[in-house]
PDB file of N, CA, C and O in Angstrom:
ATOM      1  N   MET A   1      -9.059  30.972 -27.865  1.00  0.00           N
ATOM      2  CA  MET A   1      -9.569  30.298 -26.718  1.00  0.00           C
ATOM      3  C   MET A   1     -10.811  29.497 -27.083  1.00  0.00           C
ATOM      4  O   MET A   1     -10.723  28.512 -27.815  1.00  0.00           O
ATOM      5  N   PHE A   2     -11.977  29.918 -26.571  1.00  0.00           N
ATOM      6  CA  PHE A   2     -13.228  29.232 -26.862  1.00  0.00           C
ATOM      7  C   PHE A   2     -14.023  30.045 -27.859  1.00  0.00           C
ATOM      8  O   PHE A   2     -14.033  31.276 -27.825  1.00  0.00           O
ATOM      9  N   THR A   3     -14.683  29.333 -28.740  1.00  0.00           N
ATOM     10  CA  THR A   3     -15.564  30.020 -29.682  1.00  0.00           C
ATOM     11  C   THR A   3     -16.930  30.179 -29.028  1.00  0.00           C
ATOM     12  O   THR A   3     -17.236  29.549 -28.015  1.00  0.00           O
ATOM     13  N   CYS A   4     -17.730  31.027 -29.629  1.00  0.00           N
ATOM     14  CA  CYS A   4     -19.091  31.241 -29.101  1.00  0.00           C
ATOM     15  C   CYS A   4     -19.883  29.947 -29.098  1.00  0.00           C
ATOM     16  O   CYS A   4     -20.651  29.699 -28.168  1.00  0.00           O
ATOM     17  N   GLY A   5     -19.717  29.132 -30.100  1.00  0.00           N
ATOM     18  CA  GLY A   5     -20.431  27.849 -30.183  1.00  0.00           C
ATOM     19  C   GLY A   5     -20.023  26.908 -29.065  1.00  0.00           C
ATOM     20  O   GLY A   5     -20.861  26.202 -28.504  1.00  0.00           O
ATOM     21  N   GLN A   6     -18.731  26.896 -28.740  1.00  0.00           N
ATOM     22  CA  GLN A   6     -18.246  26.021 -27.666  1.00  0.00           C
ATOM     23  C   GLN A   6     -18.798  26.466 -26.315  1.00  0.00           C
ATOM     24  O   GLN A   6     -19.238  25.644 -25.511  1.00  0.00           O
ATOM     25  N   VAL A   7     -18.770  27.763 -26.078  1.00  0.00           N
ATOM     26  CA  VAL A   7     -19.281  28.291 -24.808  1.00  0.00           C
ATOM     27  C   VAL A   7     -20.763  27.961 -24.666  1.00  0.00           C
ATOM     28  O   VAL A   7     -21.214  27.549 -23.597  1.00  0.00           O
ATOM     29  N   GLU A   8     -21.509  28.141 -25.734  1.00  0.00           N
ATOM     30  CA  GLU A   8     -22.945  27.848 -25.695  1.00  0.00           C
ATOM     31  C   GLU A   8     -23.187  26.354 -25.449  1.00  0.00           C
ATOM     32  O   GLU A   8     -24.080  25.984 -24.687  1.00  0.00           O
ATOM     33  N   ARG A   9     -22.404  25.517 -26.086  1.00  0.00           N
ATOM     34  CA  ARG A   9     -22.539  24.072 -25.893  1.00  0.00           C
ATOM     35  C   ARG A   9     -22.244  23.699 -24.435  1.00  0.00           C
ATOM     36  O   ARG A   9     -22.950  22.882 -23.845  1.00  0.00           O
ATOM     37  N   TYR A  10     -21.214  24.293 -23.868  1.00  0.00           N
ATOM     38  CA  TYR A  10     -20.869  24.006 -22.461  1.00  0.00           C
ATOM     39  C   TYR A  10     -21.957  24.514 -21.510  1.00  0.00           C
ATOM     40  O   TYR A  10     -22.251  23.873 -20.501  1.00  0.00           O
ATOM     41  N   ARG A  11     -22.549  25.662 -21.834  1.00  0.00           N
ATOM     42  CA  ARG A  11     -23.646  26.180 -21.010  1.00  0.00           C
ATOM     43  C   ARG A  11     -24.834  25.231 -21.031  1.00  0.00           C
ATOM     44  O   ARG A  11     -25.453  24.975 -19.998  1.00  0.00           O
ATOM     45  N   LYS A  12     -25.152  24.708 -22.219  1.00  0.00           N
ATOM     46  CA  LYS A  12     -26.263  23.767 -22.331  1.00  0.00           C
ATOM     47  C   LYS A  12     -25.970  22.491 -21.549  1.00  0.00           C
ATOM     48  O   LYS A  12     -26.856  21.950 -20.887  1.00  0.00           O
ATOM     49  N   GLN A  13     -24.749  22.015 -21.623  1.00  0.00           N
ATOM     50  CA  GLN A  13     -24.372  20.811 -20.875  1.00  0.00           C
ATOM     51  C   GLN A  13     -24.472  21.060 -19.365  1.00  0.00           C
ATOM     52  O   GLN A  13     -24.950  20.210 -18.614  1.00  0.00           O
ATOM     53  N   LEU A  14     -24.012  22.234 -18.942  1.00  0.00           N
ATOM     54  CA  LEU A  14     -24.086  22.579 -17.522  1.00  0.00           C
ATOM     55  C   LEU A  14     -25.536  22.675 -17.059  1.00  0.00           C
ATOM     56  O   LEU A  14     -25.881  22.176 -15.988  1.00  0.00           O
ATOM     57  N   THR A  15     -26.377  23.308 -17.853  1.00  0.00           N
ATOM     58  CA  THR A  15     -27.788  23.434 -17.515  1.00  0.00           C
ATOM     59  C   THR A  15     -28.444  22.062 -17.429  1.00  0.00           C
ATOM     60  O   THR A  15     -29.214  21.797 -16.507  1.00  0.00           O
ATOM     61  N   ALA A  16     -28.145  21.200 -18.375  1.00  0.00           N
ATOM     62  CA  ALA A  16     -28.714  19.844 -18.363  1.00  0.00           C
ATOM     63  C   ALA A  16     -28.236  19.074 -17.134  1.00  0.00           C
ATOM     64  O   ALA A  16     -29.025  18.363 -16.511  1.00  0.00           O
ATOM     65  N   ALA A  17     -26.974  19.202 -16.781  1.00  0.00           N
ATOM     66  CA  ALA A  17     -26.432  18.513 -15.613  1.00  0.00           C
ATOM     67  C   ALA A  17     -27.075  19.038 -14.332  1.00  0.00           C
ATOM     68  O   ALA A  17     -27.390  18.261 -13.431  1.00  0.00           O
ATOM     69  N   GLU A  18     -27.272  20.357 -14.246  1.00  0.00           N
ATOM     70  CA  GLU A  18     -27.922  20.938 -13.072  1.00  0.00           C
ATOM     71  C   GLU A  18     -29.373  20.472 -12.954  1.00  0.00           C
ATOM     72  O   GLU A  18     -29.845  20.189 -11.852  1.00  0.00           O
ATOM     73  N   GLU A  19     -30.086  20.392 -14.086  1.00  0.00           N
ATOM     74  CA  GLU A  19     -31.464  19.915 -14.064  1.00  0.00           C
ATOM     75  C   GLU A  19     -31.526  18.452 -13.624  1.00  0.00           C
ATOM     76  O   GLU A  19     -32.399  18.069 -12.845  1.00  0.00           O
ATOM     77  N   LYS A  20     -30.609  17.651 -14.121  1.00  0.00           N
ATOM     78  CA  LYS A  20     -30.561  16.238 -13.726  1.00  0.00           C
ATOM     79  C   LYS A  20     -30.259  16.111 -12.238  1.00  0.00           C
ATOM     80  O   LYS A  20     -30.872  15.294 -11.549  1.00  0.00           O
ATOM     81  N   LEU A  21     -29.331  16.902 -11.740  1.00  0.00           N
ATOM     82  CA  LEU A  21     -28.990  16.886 -10.314  1.00  0.00           C
ATOM     83  C   LEU A  21     -30.193  17.292  -9.469  1.00  0.00           C
ATOM     84  O   LEU A  21     -30.444  16.688  -8.425  1.00  0.00           O
ATOM     85  N   GLU A  22     -30.929  18.289  -9.896  1.00  0.00           N
ATOM     86  CA  GLU A  22     -32.123  18.730  -9.172  1.00  0.00           C
ATOM     87  C   GLU A  22     -33.177  17.627  -9.153  1.00  0.00           C
ATOM     88  O   GLU A  22     -33.819  17.403  -8.127  1.00  0.00           O
ATOM     89  N   GLU A  23     -33.359  16.943 -10.271  1.00  0.00           N
ATOM     90  CA  GLU A  23     -34.322  15.847 -10.353  1.00  0.00           C
ATOM     91  C   GLU A  23     -33.930  14.703  -9.411  1.00  0.00           C
ATOM     92  O   GLU A  23     -34.779  14.156  -8.708  1.00  0.00           O
ATOM     93  N   ILE A  24     -32.655  14.349  -9.401  1.00  0.00           N
ATOM     94  CA  ILE A  24     -32.165  13.288  -8.525  1.00  0.00           C
ATOM     95  C   ILE A  24     -32.334  13.692  -7.064  1.00  0.00           C
ATOM     96  O   ILE A  24     -32.726  12.872  -6.234  1.00  0.00           O
ATOM     97  N   SER A  25     -32.047  14.925  -6.753  1.00  0.00           N
ATOM     98  CA  SER A  25     -32.202  15.418  -5.386  1.00  0.00           C
ATOM     99  C   SER A  25     -33.656  15.365  -4.944  1.00  0.00           C
ATOM    100  O   SER A  25     -33.941  14.973  -3.813  1.00  0.00           O
ATOM    101  N   LEU A  26     -34.571  15.749  -5.809  1.00  0.00           N
ATOM    102  CA  LEU A  26     -35.994  15.725  -5.497  1.00  0.00           C
ATOM    103  C   LEU A  26     -36.477  14.291  -5.270  1.00  0.00           C
ATOM    104  O   LEU A  26     -37.211  14.029  -4.317  1.00  0.00           O
ATOM    105  N   ARG A  27     -36.073  13.365  -6.136  1.00  0.00           N
ATOM    106  CA  ARG A  27     -36.457  11.955  -5.963  1.00  0.00           C
ATOM    107  C   ARG A  27     -35.898  11.395  -4.666  1.00  0.00           C
ATOM    108  O   ARG A  27     -36.577  10.658  -3.952  1.00  0.00           O
ATOM    109  N   SER A  28     -34.662  11.749  -4.369  1.00  0.00           N
ATOM    110  CA  SER A  28     -34.044  11.264  -3.129  1.00  0.00           C
ATOM    111  C   SER A  28     -34.795  11.783  -1.907  1.00  0.00           C
ATOM    112  O   SER A  28     -35.028  11.037  -0.956  1.00  0.00           O
ATOM    113  N   SER A  29     -35.166  13.040  -1.933  1.00  0.00           N
ATOM    114  CA  SER A  29     -35.921  13.617  -0.813  1.00  0.00           C
ATOM    115  C   SER A  29     -37.255  12.909  -0.620  1.00  0.00           C
ATOM    116  O   SER A  29     -37.660  12.637   0.511  1.00  0.00           O
ATOM    117  N   ARG A  30     -37.933  12.613  -1.714  1.00  0.00           N
ATOM    118  CA  ARG A  30     -39.210  11.899  -1.632  1.00  0.00           C
ATOM    119  C   ARG A  30     -39.013  10.501  -1.050  1.00  0.00           C
ATOM    120  O   ARG A  30     -39.787  10.061  -0.200  1.00  0.00           O
ATOM    121  N   ARG A  31     -37.987   9.816  -1.507  1.00  0.00           N
ATOM    122  CA  ARG A  31     -37.724   8.464  -1.022  1.00  0.00           C
ATOM    123  C   ARG A  31     -37.353   8.467   0.461  1.00  0.00           C
ATOM    124  O   ARG A  31     -37.775   7.587   1.212  1.00  0.00           O
ATOM    125  N   ILE A  32     -36.580   9.438   0.871  1.00  0.00           N
ATOM    126  CA  ILE A  32     -36.209   9.549   2.288  1.00  0.00           C
ATOM    127  C   ILE A  32     -37.454   9.786   3.133  1.00  0.00           C
ATOM    128  O   ILE A  32     -37.610   9.184   4.195  1.00  0.00           O
ATOM    129  N   ALA A  33     -38.340  10.662   2.664  1.00  0.00           N
ATOM    130  CA  ALA A  33     -39.576  10.935   3.399  1.00  0.00           C
ATOM    131  C   ALA A  33     -40.439   9.676   3.493  1.00  0.00           C
ATOM    132  O   ALA A  33     -41.012   9.394   4.545  1.00  0.00           O
ATOM    133  N   LYS A  34     -40.532   8.926   2.407  1.00  0.00           N
ATOM    134  CA  LYS A  34     -41.318   7.690   2.399  1.00  0.00           C
ATOM    135  C   LYS A  34     -40.705   6.658   3.351  1.00  0.00           C
ATOM    136  O   LYS A  34     -41.427   6.009   4.107  1.00  0.00           O
ATOM    137  N   LEU A  35     -39.400   6.509   3.317  1.00  0.00           N
ATOM    138  CA  LEU A  35     -38.724   5.565   4.204  1.00  0.00           C
ATOM    139  C   LEU A  35     -38.894   5.956   5.670  1.00  0.00           C
ATOM    140  O   LEU A  35     -39.087   5.096   6.529  1.00  0.00           O
ATOM    141  N   THR A  36     -38.822   7.246   5.950  1.00  0.00           N
ATOM    142  CA  THR A  36     -39.016   7.724   7.315  1.00  0.00           C
ATOM    143  C   THR A  36     -40.432   7.406   7.797  1.00  0.00           C
ATOM    144  O   THR A  36     -40.618   6.957   8.928  1.00  0.00           O
ATOM    145  N   ALA A  37     -41.417   7.636   6.950  1.00  0.00           N
ATOM    146  CA  ALA A  37     -42.805   7.330   7.311  1.00  0.00           C
ATOM    147  C   ALA A  37     -42.981   5.831   7.540  1.00  0.00           C
ATOM    148  O   ALA A  37     -43.640   5.420   8.495  1.00  0.00           O
ATOM    149  N   ASN A  38     -42.394   5.018   6.667  1.00  0.00           N
ATOM    150  CA  ASN A  38     -42.485   3.568   6.834  1.00  0.00           C
ATOM    151  C   ASN A  38     -41.816   3.126   8.124  1.00  0.00           C
ATOM    152  O   ASN A  38     -42.318   2.244   8.821  1.00  0.00           O
ATOM    153  N   TRP A  39     -40.694   3.732   8.437  1.00  0.00           N
ATOM    154  CA  TRP A  39     -39.970   3.387   9.659  1.00  0.00           C
ATOM    155  C   TRP A  39     -40.826   3.703  10.886  1.00  0.00           C
ATOM    156  O   TRP A  39     -40.927   2.889  11.803  1.00  0.00           O
ATOM    157  N   GLU A  40     -41.438   4.881  10.899  1.00  0.00           N
ATOM    158  CA  GLU A  40     -42.282   5.278  12.021  1.00  0.00           C
ATOM    159  C   GLU A  40     -43.483   4.348  12.166  1.00  0.00           C
ATOM    160  O   GLU A  40     -43.867   3.993  13.281  1.00  0.00           O
ATOM    161  N   THR A  41     -44.077   3.951  11.034  1.00  0.00           N
ATOM    162  CA  THR A  41     -45.202   3.015  11.066  1.00  0.00           C
ATOM    163  C   THR A  41     -44.765   1.671  11.629  1.00  0.00           C
ATOM    164  O   THR A  41     -45.448   1.090  12.473  1.00  0.00           O
ATOM    165  N   ALA A  42     -43.636   1.185  11.164  1.00  0.00           N
ATOM    166  CA  ALA A  42     -43.122  -0.099  11.651  1.00  0.00           C
ATOM    167  C   ALA A  42     -42.796  -0.030  13.139  1.00  0.00           C
ATOM    168  O   ALA A  42     -43.058  -0.979  13.878  1.00  0.00           O
ATOM    169  N   ASP A  43     -42.237   1.066  13.569  1.00  0.00           N
ATOM    170  CA  ASP A  43     -41.904   1.229  14.983  1.00  0.00           C
ATOM    171  C   ASP A  43     -43.165   1.193  15.845  1.00  0.00           C
ATOM    172  O   ASP A  43     -43.177   0.572  16.908  1.00  0.00           O
ATOM    173  N   ALA A  44     -44.222   1.855  15.387  1.00  0.00           N
ATOM    174  CA  ALA A  44     -45.489   1.850  16.121  1.00  0.00           C
ATOM    175  C   ALA A  44     -46.082   0.446  16.164  1.00  0.00           C
ATOM    176  O   ALA A  44     -46.635   0.034  17.184  1.00  0.00           O
ATOM    177  N   GLU A  45     -45.969  -0.287  15.062  1.00  0.00           N
ATOM    178  CA  GLU A  45     -46.490  -1.650  15.021  1.00  0.00           C
ATOM    179  C   GLU A  45     -45.703  -2.565  15.968  1.00  0.00           C
ATOM    180  O   GLU A  45     -46.286  -3.428  16.625  1.00  0.00           O
ATOM    181  N   VAL A  46     -44.398  -2.376  16.035  1.00  0.00           N
ATOM    182  CA  VAL A  46     -43.580  -3.181  16.937  1.00  0.00           C
ATOM    183  C   VAL A  46     -43.953  -2.885  18.388  1.00  0.00           C
ATOM    184  O   VAL A  46     -44.034  -3.801  19.206  1.00  0.00           O
ATOM    185  N   LEU A  47     -44.177  -1.626  18.707  1.00  0.00           N
ATOM    186  CA  LEU A  47     -44.595  -1.273  20.072  1.00  0.00           C
ATOM    187  C   LEU A  47     -45.942  -1.899  20.414  1.00  0.00           C
ATOM    188  O   LEU A  47     -46.140  -2.386  21.527  1.00  0.00           O
ATOM    189  N   ARG A  48     -46.861  -1.885  19.461  1.00  0.00           N
ATOM    190  CA  ARG A  48     -48.178  -2.487  19.691  1.00  0.00           C
ATOM    191  C   ARG A  48     -48.023  -3.995  19.898  1.00  0.00           C
ATOM    192  O   ARG A  48     -48.625  -4.559  20.812  1.00  0.00           O
ATOM    193  N   LEU A  49     -47.234  -4.636  19.070  1.00  0.00           N
ATOM    194  CA  LEU A  49     -47.001  -6.072  19.214  1.00  0.00           C
ATOM    195  C   LEU A  49     -46.322  -6.386  20.543  1.00  0.00           C
ATOM    196  O   LEU A  49     -46.650  -7.382  21.189  1.00  0.00           O
ATOM    197  N   ASP A  50     -45.396  -5.555  20.946  1.00  0.00           N
ATOM    198  CA  ASP A  50     -44.714  -5.750  22.223  1.00  0.00           C
ATOM    199  C   ASP A  50     -45.719  -5.687  23.381  1.00  0.00           C
ATOM    200  O   ASP A  50     -45.653  -6.494  24.309  1.00  0.00           O
ATOM    201  N   GLY A  51     -46.634  -4.742  23.321  1.00  0.00           N
ATOM    202  CA  GLY A  51     -47.665  -4.634  24.342  1.00  0.00           C
ATOM    203  C   GLY A  51     -48.579  -5.854  24.357  1.00  0.00           C
ATOM    204  O   GLY A  51     -48.943  -6.357  25.420  1.00  0.00           O
ATOM    205  N   LEU A  52     -48.940  -6.318  23.178  1.00  0.00           N
ATOM    206  CA  LEU A  52     -49.785  -7.501  23.075  1.00  0.00           C
ATOM    207  C   LEU A  52     -49.067  -8.721  23.643  1.00  0.00           C
ATOM    208  O   LEU A  52     -49.662  -9.504  24.384  1.00  0.00           O
ATOM    209  N   LEU A  53     -47.807  -8.882  23.303  1.00  0.00           N
ATOM    210  CA  LEU A  53     -47.043 -10.017  23.833  1.00  0.00           C
ATOM    211  C   LEU A  53     -46.898  -9.932  25.346  1.00  0.00           C
ATOM    212  O   LEU A  53     -46.899 -10.955  26.030  1.00  0.00           O
ATOM    213  N   GLU A  54     -46.776  -8.745  25.859  1.00  0.00           N
ATOM    214  CA  GLU A  54     -46.690  -8.577  27.308  1.00  0.00           C
ATOM    215  C   GLU A  54     -47.995  -8.999  27.973  1.00  0.00           C
ATOM    216  O   GLU A  54     -47.975  -9.647  29.019  1.00  0.00           O
ATOM    217  N   LYS A  55     -49.142  -8.635  27.370  1.00  0.00           N
ATOM    218  CA  LYS A  55     -50.437  -9.055  27.910  1.00  0.00           C
ATOM    219  C   LYS A  55     -50.549 -10.576  27.904  1.00  0.00           C
ATOM    220  O   LYS A  55     -51.006 -11.176  28.877  1.00  0.00           O
ATOM    221  N   VAL A  56     -50.130 -11.192  26.808  1.00  0.00           N
ATOM    222  CA  VAL A  56     -50.184 -12.651  26.721  1.00  0.00           C
ATOM    223  C   VAL A  56     -49.274 -13.273  27.767  1.00  0.00           C
ATOM    224  O   VAL A  56     -49.659 -14.237  28.428  1.00  0.00           O
ATOM    225  N   ARG A  57     -48.078 -12.736  27.923  1.00  0.00           N
ATOM    226  CA  ARG A  57     -47.139 -13.259  28.913  1.00  0.00           C
ATOM    227  C   ARG A  57     -47.729 -13.166  30.316  1.00  0.00           C
ATOM    228  O   ARG A  57     -47.632 -14.108  31.102  1.00  0.00           O
ATOM    229  N   GLN A  58     -48.338 -12.029  30.622  1.00  0.00           N
ATOM    230  CA  GLN A  58     -48.941 -11.859  31.940  1.00  0.00           C
ATOM    231  C   GLN A  58     -50.069 -12.864  32.167  1.00  0.00           C
ATOM    232  O   GLN A  58     -50.203 -13.430  33.253  1.00  0.00           O
ATOM    233  N   GLN A  59     -50.873 -13.076  31.134  1.00  0.00           N
ATOM    234  CA  GLN A  59     -51.965 -14.047  31.262  1.00  0.00           C
ATOM    235  C   GLN A  59     -51.417 -15.463  31.458  1.00  0.00           C
ATOM    236  O   GLN A  59     -51.929 -16.225  32.279  1.00  0.00           O
ATOM    237  N   LEU A  60     -50.383 -15.803  30.707  1.00  0.00           N
ATOM    238  CA  LEU A  60     -49.843 -17.157  30.796  1.00  0.00           C
ATOM    239  C   LEU A  60     -49.098 -17.395  32.107  1.00  0.00           C
ATOM    240  O   LEU A  60     -49.137 -18.500  32.648  1.00  0.00           O
ATOM    241  N   THR A  61     -48.434 -16.389  32.612  1.00  0.00           N
ATOM    242  CA  THR A  61     -47.724 -16.576  33.879  1.00  0.00           C
ATOM    243  C   THR A  61     -48.667 -16.507  35.065  1.00  0.00           C
ATOM    244  O   THR A  61     -48.329 -16.987  36.147  1.00  0.00           O
ATOM    245  N   GLY A  62     -49.829 -15.928  34.889  1.00  0.00           N
ATOM    246  CA  GLY A  62     -50.790 -15.807  35.979  1.00  0.00           C
ATOM    247  C   GLY A  62     -51.689 -17.020  36.118  1.00  0.00           C
ATOM    248  O   GLY A  62     -52.385 -17.159  37.124  1.00  0.00           O
ATOM    249  N   HIS A  63     -51.689 -17.891  35.138  1.00  0.00           N
ATOM    250  CA  HIS A  63     -52.568 -19.067  35.156  1.00  0.00           C
ATOM    251  C   HIS A  63     -51.770 -20.316  34.801  1.00  0.00           C
ATOM    252  O   HIS A  63     -50.759 -20.256  34.102  1.00  0.00           O
ATOM    253  N   ARG A  64     -52.246 -21.422  35.291  1.00  0.00           N
ATOM    254  CA  ARG A  64     -51.725 -22.692  34.770  1.00  0.00           C
ATOM    255  C   ARG A  64     -52.436 -22.915  33.445  1.00  0.00           C
ATOM    256  O   ARG A  64     -53.496 -22.335  33.213  1.00  0.00           O
ATOM    257  N   TRP A  65     -51.881 -23.735  32.583  1.00  0.00           N
ATOM    258  CA  TRP A  65     -52.471 -23.959  31.253  1.00  0.00           C
ATOM    259  C   TRP A  65     -53.909 -24.446  31.357  1.00  0.00           C
ATOM    260  O   TRP A  65     -54.778 -23.941  30.645  1.00  0.00           O
ATOM    261  N   GLY A  66     -54.177 -25.402  32.215  1.00  0.00           N
ATOM    262  CA  GLY A  66     -55.540 -25.912  32.336  1.00  0.00           C
ATOM    263  C   GLY A  66     -56.498 -24.847  32.813  1.00  0.00           C
ATOM    264  O   GLY A  66     -57.616 -24.734  32.312  1.00  0.00           O
ATOM    265  N   ASP A  67     -56.056 -24.062  33.787  1.00  0.00           N
ATOM    266  CA  ASP A  67     -56.903 -22.996  34.310  1.00  0.00           C
ATOM    267  C   ASP A  67     -57.178 -21.932  33.254  1.00  0.00           C
ATOM    268  O   ASP A  67     -58.266 -21.357  33.211  1.00  0.00           O
ATOM    269  N   LEU A  68     -56.202 -21.676  32.415  1.00  0.00           N
ATOM    270  CA  LEU A  68     -56.348 -20.631  31.396  1.00  0.00           C
ATOM    271  C   LEU A  68     -57.476 -20.966  30.437  1.00  0.00           C
ATOM    272  O   LEU A  68     -58.313 -20.118  30.129  1.00  0.00           O
ATOM    273  N   PHE A  69     -57.494 -22.209  29.965  1.00  0.00           N
ATOM    274  CA  PHE A  69     -58.496 -22.562  28.963  1.00  0.00           C
ATOM    275  C   PHE A  69     -59.860 -22.842  29.594  1.00  0.00           C
ATOM    276  O   PHE A  69     -60.888 -22.613  28.957  1.00  0.00           O
ATOM    277  N   SER A  70     -59.884 -23.319  30.794  1.00  0.00           N
ATOM    278  CA  SER A  70     -61.168 -23.605  31.428  1.00  0.00           C
ATOM    279  C   SER A  70     -61.824 -22.348  31.993  1.00  0.00           C
ATOM    280  O   SER A  70     -63.033 -22.335  32.224  1.00  0.00           O
ATOM    281  N   SER A  71     -61.047 -21.303  32.214  1.00  0.00           N
ATOM    282  CA  SER A  71     -61.616 -20.083  32.797  1.00  0.00           C
ATOM    283  C   SER A  71     -62.361 -19.242  31.773  1.00  0.00           C
ATOM    284  O   SER A  71     -63.046 -18.286  32.136  1.00  0.00           O
ATOM    285  N   GLY A  72     -62.235 -19.588  30.504  1.00  0.00           N
ATOM    286  CA  GLY A  72     -62.943 -18.846  29.469  1.00  0.00           C
ATOM    287  C   GLY A  72     -62.220 -17.598  29.016  1.00  0.00           C
ATOM    288  O   GLY A  72     -62.796 -16.796  28.281  1.00  0.00           O
ATOM    289  N   VAL A  73     -60.959 -17.401  29.433  1.00  0.00           N
ATOM    290  CA  VAL A  73     -60.183 -16.241  28.994  1.00  0.00           C
ATOM    291  C   VAL A  73     -59.830 -16.464  27.527  1.00  0.00           C
ATOM    292  O   VAL A  73     -59.147 -17.428  27.183  1.00  0.00           O
ATOM    293  N   GLY A  74     -60.295 -15.577  26.679  1.00  0.00           N
ATOM    294  CA  GLY A  74     -60.014 -15.716  25.256  1.00  0.00           C
ATOM    295  C   GLY A  74     -58.875 -14.815  24.826  1.00  0.00           C
ATOM    296  O   GLY A  74     -58.747 -13.682  25.292  1.00  0.00           O
ATOM    297  N   PHE A  75     -58.051 -15.332  23.934  1.00  0.00           N
ATOM    298  CA  PHE A  75     -56.932 -14.518  23.467  1.00  0.00           C
ATOM    299  C   PHE A  75     -57.400 -13.347  22.616  1.00  0.00           C
ATOM    300  O   PHE A  75     -56.684 -12.353  22.490  1.00  0.00           O
ATOM    301  N   VAL A  76     -58.580 -13.446  22.035  1.00  0.00           N
ATOM    302  CA  VAL A  76     -59.105 -12.335  21.244  1.00  0.00           C
ATOM    303  C   VAL A  76     -59.338 -11.131  22.143  1.00  0.00           C
ATOM    304  O   VAL A  76     -59.154  -9.994  21.710  1.00  0.00           O
ATOM    305  N   SER A  77     -59.736 -11.359  23.374  1.00  0.00           N
ATOM    306  CA  SER A  77     -59.990 -10.237  24.280  1.00  0.00           C
ATOM    307  C   SER A  77     -58.704  -9.522  24.660  1.00  0.00           C
ATOM    308  O   SER A  77     -58.743  -8.372  25.097  1.00  0.00           O
ATOM    309  N   LEU A  78     -57.562 -10.187  24.502  1.00  0.00           N
ATOM    310  CA  LEU A  78     -56.292  -9.528  24.824  1.00  0.00           C
ATOM    311  C   LEU A  78     -55.949  -8.436  23.829  1.00  0.00           C
ATOM    312  O   LEU A  78     -55.265  -7.471  24.169  1.00  0.00           O
ATOM    313  N   VAL A  79     -56.416  -8.583  22.617  1.00  0.00           N
ATOM    314  CA  VAL A  79     -56.095  -7.608  21.562  1.00  0.00           C
ATOM    315  C   VAL A  79     -56.808  -6.293  21.802  1.00  0.00           C
ATOM    316  O   VAL A  79     -56.250  -5.225  21.550  1.00  0.00           O
ATOM    317  N   SER A  80     -58.016  -6.362  22.281  1.00  0.00           N
ATOM    318  CA  SER A  80     -58.796  -5.127  22.439  1.00  0.00           C
ATOM    319  C   SER A  80     -58.531  -4.431  23.741  1.00  0.00           C
ATOM    320  O   SER A  80     -59.115  -3.382  24.011  1.00  0.00           O
TER     321      SER A  80
END
């Protein structure tokens, strides 16, 4: 059947394959965690931008263009 040398060689190959699989799994987990964090950050930024755009829309629909600029309403104040 198998010699002792063959069995040992197959064990080493199996161990190496398992170590490689563990390394790939660990890297994948890290990347998934990083992508999830980036996604959450982007989602929060989109919500903030949506709120800002809503403020701008409300200001623009509440004033005529001439009134908006002559009233001293600054767009910088909309951000804060």
